[in-house]
C-alpha positions in Angstrom: -10.9 -9.8 -11.0 -11.3 -12.5 -8.4 -8.0 -14.4 -7.8 -7.5 -17.7 -6.0 -3.8 -17.8 -4.9 -2.5 -21.3 -4.2 0.7 -22.3 -2.4 1.9 -25.0 -0.2 0.7 -24.4 3.3 1.9 -27.5 5.2 5.1 -28.0 3.3 5.9 -24.5 1.9 6.3 -22.3 5.0 9.9 -21.6 3.8 8.3 -19.5 1.1 5.9 -17.6 3.4 7.7 -14.3 2.7 7.4 -14.8 -1.0 3.7 -15.8 -0.6 3.1 -12.5 1.3 4.8 -10.5 -1.5 2.7 -12.3 -4.2 -0.6 -11.8 -2.3 0.2 -8.1 -1.7 1.0 -7.6 -5.4 -2.1 -9.6 -6.5 -4.3 -7.4 -4.3 -3.4 -4.5 -6.6 -4.9 -6.4 -9.5 -8.1 -7.7 -7.9 -9.7 -9.4 -5.0 -7.6 -12.3 -3.6 -10.0 -14.9 -2.3 -7.3 -16.9 -0.5 -5.1 -14.4 1.4 -4.9 -17.1 4.2 -2.3 -18.9 2.2 0.1 -16.1 3.1 -0.9 -16.1 6.8 1.9 -17.3 9.0 -0.5 -18.6 11.6 -2.9 -20.4 9.3 -2.3 -23.9 10.8 -2.6 -22.6 14.3 -5.9 -20.8 13.4 -7.2 -24.0 11.8 -6.6 -25.9 15.1 -7.9 -23.1 17.4 -11.1 -22.8 15.4 -11.4 -26.6 15.0 -11.6 -26.4 11.2 -11.8 -29.9 9.8 -10.1 -31.1 6.6 -13.6 -31.5 5.2 -14.3 -27.8 5.8 -11.0 -26.8 4.3 -11.7 -28.9 1.2 -15.2 -27.6 0.7 -14.2 -24.0 1.4 -11.3 -24.1 -1.1 -13.5 -25.7 -3.8 -16.1 -23.1 -3.2 -13.6 -20.3 -3.6 -12.1 -21.8 -6.7 -15.6 -22.0 -8.2 -15.9 -18.3 -7.7 -12.6 -17.1 -9.0 -11.7 -15.8 -12.4 -8.1 -17.1 -12.3 -6.1 -19.5 -10.1 -2.5 -18.5 -9.6 -0.4 -21.2 -8.0 3.2 -21.0 -6.8 4.4 -24.5 -7.6 8.1 -24.5 -6.8 7.4 -26.5 -3.6 5.6 -29.6 -4.7 2.2 -30.0 -2.9 -0.6 -32.5 -3.4 -3.1 -29.9 -2.2 -1.9 -27.3 -4.8 -2.0 -29.9 -7.5 -5.6 -30.8 -6.5 -6.5 -27.1 -6.5 -5.1 -26.7 -10.0 -7.1 -29.7 -11.3 -10.2 -28.4 -9.6 -9.8 -25.0 -11.3 -9.3 -26.9 -14.6 -12.6 -28.8 -14.1 -14.3 -25.4 -13.6 -12.6 -24.1 -16.8 -10.8 -21.4 -14.9 -7.7 -19.6 -16.2 -4.7 -21.1 -14.5 -1.3 -19.5 -14.0 1.5 -21.5 -12.3 4.6 -19.7 -10.9 7.8 -21.7 -10.9 11.1 -20.3 -9.4 13.9 -21.6 -11.4 16.8 -23.3 -9.6 19.1 -26.2 -10.1 17.5 -28.4 -7.3 13.9 -28.5 -8.4 12.3 -29.5 -11.7 8.7 -28.6 -12.6 6.3 -31.5 -12.8 5.4 -32.6 -16.3 1.8 -32.7 -15.2 2.0 -28.9 -14.9 4.5 -28.2 -17.6 2.9 -30.4 -20.2 -0.7 -29.2 -19.6 -1.6 -26.7 -22.4 -4.4 -25.3 -20.2 -1.8 -24.0 -17.7 0.3 -20.9 -18.3 3.6 -21.4 -16.6 5.7 -18.3 -15.5 9.3 -19.2 -14.8 11.0 -16.6 -12.6 14.3 -16.0 -10.7 13.2 -13.6 -8.0 10.1 -11.6 -6.9 11.0 -8.6 -9.1 11.3 -10.8 -12.1 8.0 -12.5 -11.2 6.2 -9.2 -10.7 7.4 -7.9 -14.1 6.1 -11.0 -15.8 2.8 -11.0 -14.0 2.3 -7.3 -14.9 2.5 -8.3 -18.6 -0.3 -10.9 -18.4 -2.7 -9.6 -15.7 
């Protein structure tokens, strides 16, 4: 199974440890095409390698076109993650969104109300892992 993992890169670095755990788990289930989301130096590497926004966009769309499933951590709102979800939907890909329940954040109705998106609500990584085990 080819998995595209999506998470907020520019605004979600507080969740980097969680992203690393998710990617590590997903690698036991298939090939993760977007391990870079969990790379703590991704922004630095983009600058050092002079990777343009155009290249990032085209690269992500290409990877999404090749995946079997897009799994997006959506607790931290991100325009990029939302765009990747919509791109996956346009390719008729299976979409799973992960939302960590807490009192401070509400899930967007554009995700929660979309019947083409499977939402997994979780409290912690162990809870998430157990729920993912059931559906992957």
